[in-house]
C-alpha positions as CSV (number, residue, x, y, z in Angstrom):
1,M,105.9,118.2,120.3
2,N,104.9,114.6,121.1
3,Y,105.6,111.8,118.7
4,L,105.9,108.0,118.6
5,V,108.4,105.8,116.8
6,S,107.7,102.1,116.2
7,R,109.6,99.4,114.3
8,L,107.4,97.5,111.9
9,T,110.0,95.0,110.8
10,A,113.7,95.1,109.7
11,G,114.3,98.3,107.9
12,A,110.7,99.7,108.2
13,Y,109.5,102.2,110.8
14,V,106.5,104.4,111.5
15,I,106.8,107.9,113.0
16,A,103.5,109.3,114.3
17,V,103.5,113.0,115.2
18,E,100.8,114.4,117.4
19,D,99.0,117.0,115.4
20,T,98.3,120.2,117.4
21,F,98.2,122.6,114.4
22,T,95.6,121.4,111.9
23,W,92.6,120.0,113.7
24,D,90.6,120.7,116.8
25,G,90.6,117.1,118.0
26,A,93.6,115.0,119.0
27,S,95.2,113.1,116.1
28,Y,98.4,111.6,114.9
29,T,99.9,112.2,111.4
30,N,102.0,109.3,110.2
31,L,105.1,109.1,108.0
32,Y,107.1,106.0,107.3
33,V,110.8,105.1,106.8
34,L,112.1,102.3,104.6
35,Q,115.8,101.5,104.7
36,R,117.5,99.3,102.2
37,S,120.9,99.0,100.5
38,G,122.0,102.6,99.6
39,Q,118.5,104.1,100.1
40,T,116.4,105.7,102.8
41,I,112.9,106.3,101.6
42,L,110.2,108.4,103.4
43,I,106.5,107.8,102.7
44,D,104.9,111.2,103.4
45,T,106.6,114.0,105.3
46,G,104.1,115.7,107.6
47,L,103.6,119.4,108.3
48,K,106.5,121.9,108.2
49,Q,105.9,122.5,112.0
50,Y,106.7,118.8,112.5
51,Q,110.3,119.1,111.3
52,P,112.0,119.3,114.7
53,A,110.1,116.3,115.9
54,I,110.8,114.4,112.7
55,V,114.6,115.1,113.0
56,E,114.5,113.8,116.5
57,A,112.5,110.7,115.5
58,L,114.8,109.9,112.6
59,A,117.8,110.2,114.9
60,K,116.4,107.5,117.0
61,I,116.6,105.1,114.1
62,G,120.0,106.4,113.0
63,V,119.0,108.6,110.1
64,T,119.8,112.2,109.3
65,P,117.8,114.4,106.9
66,E,120.8,114.4,104.5
67,Q,120.7,110.5,104.3
68,V,117.1,110.5,103.0
69,T,117.3,109.6,99.3
70,H,113.7,109.4,98.2
71,I,110.3,110.8,99.2
72,L,107.2,109.2,98.0
73,L,103.8,110.9,98.7
74,T,100.6,109.0,99.1
75,H,98.8,112.2,98.2
76,G,99.4,116.0,98.0
77,H,97.5,117.4,101.1
78,H,99.6,119.8,103.1
79,D,99.7,117.8,106.3
80,H,101.6,115.0,104.4
81,V,103.7,117.3,102.2
82,E,105.1,120.4,103.8
83,G,107.9,118.7,105.7
84,A,109.5,117.7,102.4
85,D,111.7,120.7,102.1
86,L,113.8,119.5,105.0
87,F,115.2,116.8,102.8
88,G,117.3,118.7,100.2
89,R,119.1,115.7,98.8
90,A,116.1,113.5,98.3
91,K,114.3,112.7,95.0
92,K,110.7,113.5,95.5
93,F,107.6,112.0,93.8
94,V,103.9,112.6,93.7
95,H,101.0,111.6,91.4
96,H,100.7,114.2,88.6
97,A,97.1,114.9,89.5
98,D,98.1,116.1,93.0
99,L,101.0,118.3,91.8
100,P,98.5,121.3,91.7
101,L,97.8,120.8,95.4
102,L,101.4,121.6,96.3
103,T,102.5,125.2,96.9
104,A,104.6,126.7,94.1
105,P,108.1,126.5,95.8
106,L,107.5,123.0,97.0
107,A,105.9,121.7,93.8
108,A,109.1,122.5,91.9
109,Q,110.9,119.9,94.1
110,F,108.7,117.1,93.0
111,V,108.3,115.0,89.8
112,P,105.4,112.8,88.9
113,Y,105.4,109.0,89.3
114,S,106.0,107.3,86.0
115,P,103.0,105.5,84.4
116,L,103.2,101.8,83.7
117,T,101.3,99.6,81.2
118,D,98.6,99.0,83.8
119,E,96.8,102.4,84.0
120,N,96.4,102.0,87.7
121,K,100.1,101.3,88.5
122,L,103.0,103.7,88.6
123,S,106.7,103.7,89.5
124,A,109.2,106.0,91.1
125,D,112.4,106.1,89.1
126,G,115.3,104.5,90.9
127,V,113.2,102.7,93.6
128,G,112.6,99.0,93.3
129,D,110.5,96.5,95.1
130,L,107.6,98.9,95.4
131,D,104.1,98.8,93.8
132,I,102.4,102.2,93.5
133,I,98.7,101.8,93.0
134,F,96.3,104.6,92.0
135,V,93.3,104.5,94.3
136,N,91.8,108.0,93.4
137,T,89.9,108.6,96.6
138,H,90.5,111.4,99.1
139,S,92.5,113.4,96.5
140,P,92.7,113.3,92.7
141,G,96.0,111.5,92.8
142,S,95.9,109.4,95.9
143,V,98.0,106.3,95.7
144,A,98.7,103.2,97.9
145,I,102.3,101.9,98.0
146,Y,103.1,98.2,98.7
147,D,106.7,97.4,99.7
148,H,107.5,93.8,98.8
149,I,110.4,93.7,101.2
150,S,108.7,94.8,104.4
151,K,105.3,93.6,103.3
152,A,103.9,97.0,104.4
153,L,101.0,98.5,102.5
154,F,100.9,102.3,102.8
155,V,97.5,103.7,102.1
156,G,97.8,107.4,103.2
157,D,94.3,108.9,103.8
158,F,92.6,106.5,101.4
159,F,91.7,104.8,104.6
160,C,92.9,106.2,108.0
161,Y,92.1,106.5,111.7
162,F,92.1,110.2,112.1
163,G,91.2,111.4,115.6
164,E,90.7,107.9,116.9
165,A,92.4,106.7,120.2
166,L,95.2,104.2,119.9
167,P,93.9,100.8,121.2
168,E,95.5,100.4,124.7
169,G,97.9,103.1,123.7
170,E,99.6,100.9,121.0
171,L,100.5,102.5,117.7
172,V,101.0,99.1,116.0
173,T,98.3,96.6,116.8
174,N,96.2,93.6,115.6
175,S,93.1,95.0,117.3
176,D,89.9,93.1,116.4
177,Y,88.0,96.2,117.6
178,V,89.6,98.4,115.0
179,R,89.0,95.8,112.3
180,R,85.3,95.4,113.1
181,G,84.9,99.2,113.2
182,S,86.6,99.6,109.8
183,C,84.2,97.1,108.2
184,Q,81.2,98.7,109.8
185,Y,82.3,102.1,108.6
186,V,82.7,100.8,105.0
187,A,79.3,99.2,105.1
188,A,77.8,102.5,106.3
189,Q,79.5,104.4,103.5
190,A,78.2,101.8,101.0
191,A,74.6,102.3,102.3
192,A,74.9,106.0,101.9
193,G,76.1,105.5,98.3
194,G,77.5,108.3,96.1
195,A,80.4,108.7,93.7
196,E,83.0,108.8,96.4
197,F,82.2,105.3,97.6
198,K,82.2,104.1,94.0
199,H,85.8,105.4,93.7
200,F,86.7,104.0,97.1
201,I,85.5,100.4,96.4
202,A,87.2,100.4,93.0
203,G,90.5,101.5,94.7
204,L,90.1,98.9,97.4
205,S,89.6,96.2,94.9
206,R,93.0,97.0,93.4
207,L,94.6,96.0,96.8
208,L,92.9,92.6,97.2
209,G,95.7,90.7,95.5
210,Y,98.4,91.8,97.9
211,Q,99.5,89.9,101.1
212,P,100.6,92.6,103.5
213,D,101.7,92.2,107.0
214,F,101.0,95.8,107.9
215,F,98.2,98.2,107.0
216,C,99.9,101.7,107.3
217,T,97.5,104.6,107.2
218,G,98.1,108.4,107.1
219,H,96.7,109.0,110.6
220,G,96.7,106.9,113.7
221,V,96.9,103.2,114.3
222,V,98.9,100.8,112.1
223,L,97.2,97.3,111.8
224,C,99.3,94.1,111.6
225,D,98.7,90.4,111.0
226,D,96.4,88.9,108.3
227,I,95.9,92.1,106.5
228,Q,94.8,90.5,103.2
229,A,91.8,89.0,105.0
230,F,91.1,92.4,106.6
231,I,91.1,94.2,103.2
232,K,88.9,91.5,101.8
233,N,86.5,91.8,104.7
234,M,86.2,95.6,104.2
235,W,85.6,95.0,100.5
236,L,82.9,92.4,101.3
237,S,81.3,94.7,103.8
238,G,81.1,97.4,101.2
239,T,79.9,95.4,98.2
240,Q,77.3,93.4,100.2
241,S,76.0,96.5,101.8
242,R,75.7,98.2,98.4
243,E,73.9,95.2,97.0
244,A,71.5,95.1,99.9
245,N,70.8,98.8,99.6
246,A,70.2,98.4,95.8
247,N,67.8,95.5,96.4
248,S,65.9,97.4,99.0
249,K,65.3,100.3,96.6
250,K,64.0,97.9,94.0
251,E,61.5,96.4,96.4
252,R,60.0,99.9,97.1
């Protein structure tokens, strides 16, 4: 099975496994590794069929499955969850609203994130320097995770590049083409309207205050450099398109 491993910054890595099981088109499914004193944290775990590739990829960065201490899920869909049973010593977390998406044997391994005073923020017991933000798009319990150490923002499938080619074959990139395409996509979704976009733009607004160096999605390319501006531009594309669409309807 083909996979890619790239270092984001000290102690932070992306593993992208080519998905030949779930979808008709070519795609990568991403998981992420954070290493810090006494902890090795995985963000998402891929499909069960990925496990041999994941073990190989982890070995390239000097990690064994037994050394993984925590698993944090961005959401509960099977292509991000099934690999979790490989990590028998890890503490495993998911949003409570996505627990019903997990199969019964696997669900018993997970506990919900803990709520904080801000209703849109959560925590994983024993893990510091992470903000877990409820974005409630794509699944009932989708979250984004911001790591203050690596300055990586993990968004899962809240926004991703499923099925899209890697720019010039690079997994980690600052591609203007990808940025423009992302803003155009958000503008088109805003023009289409609907409840899903309303949830999406509310979730996106909760990420505006962060200053990430990396925009880490659930599938495909990882964007780097000036990510705060990129997120703001997507938000502006969506809100301006929505307002223009609303004004156009009023004029009819």
